[in-house]
C-alpha positions in Angstrom: 36.1 -54.9 -14.9 38.4 -56.2 -18.0 41.7 -54.0 -17.3 43.2 -53.2 -20.7 45.6 -50.8 -22.2 45.0 -48.7 -25.7 47.9 -47.0 -27.4 47.4 -44.6 -30.5 48.9 -41.9 -32.2 47.7 -39.1 -34.2 48.5 -35.8 -35.9 47.3 -32.2 -34.5 45.3 -30.7 -36.9 46.9 -27.4 -36.4 50.1 -26.4 -34.3 49.1 -26.4 -30.5 50.4 -24.1 -28.0 51.5 -25.4 -24.6 48.4 -23.9 -23.0 46.1 -25.8 -25.4 48.2 -29.2 -24.2 47.8 -28.4 -20.7 44.1 -27.6 -20.9 43.8 -30.9 -22.5 45.5 -32.6 -19.9 43.6 -30.7 -17.3 40.3 -31.9 -18.5 41.4 -35.5 -19.0 42.5 -35.7 -15.5 39.4 -34.8 -14.0 37.1 -36.8 -16.2 39.5 -40.1 -16.3 39.6 -39.9 -12.3 36.1 -40.4 -12.2 36.3 -43.3 -14.5 39.5 -45.1 -13.2 41.2 -44.4 -16.2 45.0 -43.7 -16.1 47.1 -42.8 -19.0 50.0 -40.6 -20.4 49.9 -38.1 -23.2 53.1 -37.2 -25.1 53.0 -34.5 -27.6 55.7 -33.4 -29.9 56.3 -31.7 -33.3 52.5 -31.9 -34.3 52.3 -35.5 -33.1 50.2 -37.3 -30.1 50.8 -40.5 -28.7 48.6 -41.6 -25.9 48.3 -44.5 -23.5 45.1 -45.2 -21.9 44.4 -47.6 -19.0 41.2 -49.0 -17.6 38.1 -50.8 -18.5 38.2 -52.0 -21.8 34.7 -50.6 -22.6 35.3 -47.2 -21.2 38.7 -46.6 -22.8 37.5 -47.7 -26.1 34.4 -45.4 -25.6 37.0 -42.6 -24.8 39.2 -43.5 -27.8 36.1 -43.1 -30.1 35.3 -39.5 -28.5 38.7 -38.6 -29.0 38.6 -39.6 -32.8 35.9 -37.3 -33.2 37.8 -34.4 -31.8 38.7 -32.3 -34.7 42.1 -31.2 -33.0 43.3 -34.7 -34.1 43.7 -36.3 -37.4 44.9 -39.4 -38.9 44.5 -41.4 -35.5 46.2 -44.7 -35.7 45.0 -47.4 -33.0 48.7 -49.2 -32.1 47.7 -51.6 -29.4 44.2 -52.5 -27.5 44.9 -55.4 -25.2 44.0 -56.9 -21.6 46.5 -56.1 -19.2 47.2 -57.3 -15.5 48.6 -54.2 -14.1 48.7 -50.6 -15.0 51.8 -49.2 -16.4 51.0 -45.7 -15.4 49.9 -46.6 -11.9 47.5 -44.0 -10.5 48.2 -41.2 -13.1 44.7 -40.1 -14.2 46.7 -38.5 -17.0 50.5 -37.6 -17.3 51.9 -35.2 -20.0 55.4 -35.2 -21.5 55.3 -32.3 -23.6 58.1 -33.0 -26.2 58.3 -29.6 -27.5 59.2 -28.1 -23.9 61.4 -31.2 -23.1 64.0 -30.1 -20.5 65.9 -31.6 -17.5 62.7 -31.9 -15.6 61.0 -33.9 -18.1 64.1 -35.9 -18.7 64.0 -37.2 -15.2 60.2 -37.6 -15.5 60.4 -39.7 -18.5 63.4 -41.6 -17.1 60.9 -42.3 -14.0 58.0 -43.2 -16.2 59.5 -45.3 -19.1 62.8 -46.6 -17.6 62.8 -46.4 -14.0 59.2 -48.1 -13.2 59.2 -50.9 -10.9 60.2 -54.2 -12.8 56.9 -55.9 -12.7 54.9 -53.0 -14.2 58.2 -52.2 -16.9 58.0 -56.3 -17.8 54.3 -56.0 -18.1 54.2 -53.5 -20.5 57.6 -53.3 -22.1 56.3 -53.4 -25.5 54.4 -50.3 -24.9 57.0 -48.4 -22.8 59.6 -49.6 -25.8 56.9 -47.8 -28.4 56.4 -44.8 -26.5 60.3 -44.5 -26.1 60.8 -44.8 -29.8 58.1 -42.1 -30.4 60.0 -39.7 -28.2 63.1 -40.3 -29.8 61.5 -39.9 -33.3 59.9 -36.7 -32.4 63.2 -35.4 -30.9 65.0 -36.3 -33.8 62.7 -34.4 -36.4 62.8 -31.4 -33.9 66.7 -31.3 -34.1 66.8 -32.1 -38.0 64.3 -29.2 -38.5 66.4 -26.8 -36.4 69.7 -27.6 -38.4 67.6 -26.8 -41.5 65.8 -23.4 -40.4 69.1 -22.0 -39.1 
């Protein structure tokens, strides 16, 4: 098995409810754990960013399946590369819903992206930085929208 990491972004075809996002994650957790795939899904303001980790052939196959899902559009493959270690540890699929971002999620995000053990953080630092920037951009867009809609 060649451990690899795949990071992509996409736009939701239509606005998604919290329940729809939660259902995507529940199904992913079940399917991914059977194939030893780990990852994290970020969602906010109609945008997705997802990190997949596992056997390269399996995560590419999963990415191709996701690309055909009508709930997504404008997929952009950001990174596909070999990895020495997983960033997400044993998570079959974590979720950070940036639309319901609150104190619990802030603590969780800090643990995932900022307080990871040094060897995991250093191994995937560029991916973590990309996810961090995505989070900032989505939150900034949401704050800007609130100002103009007020």
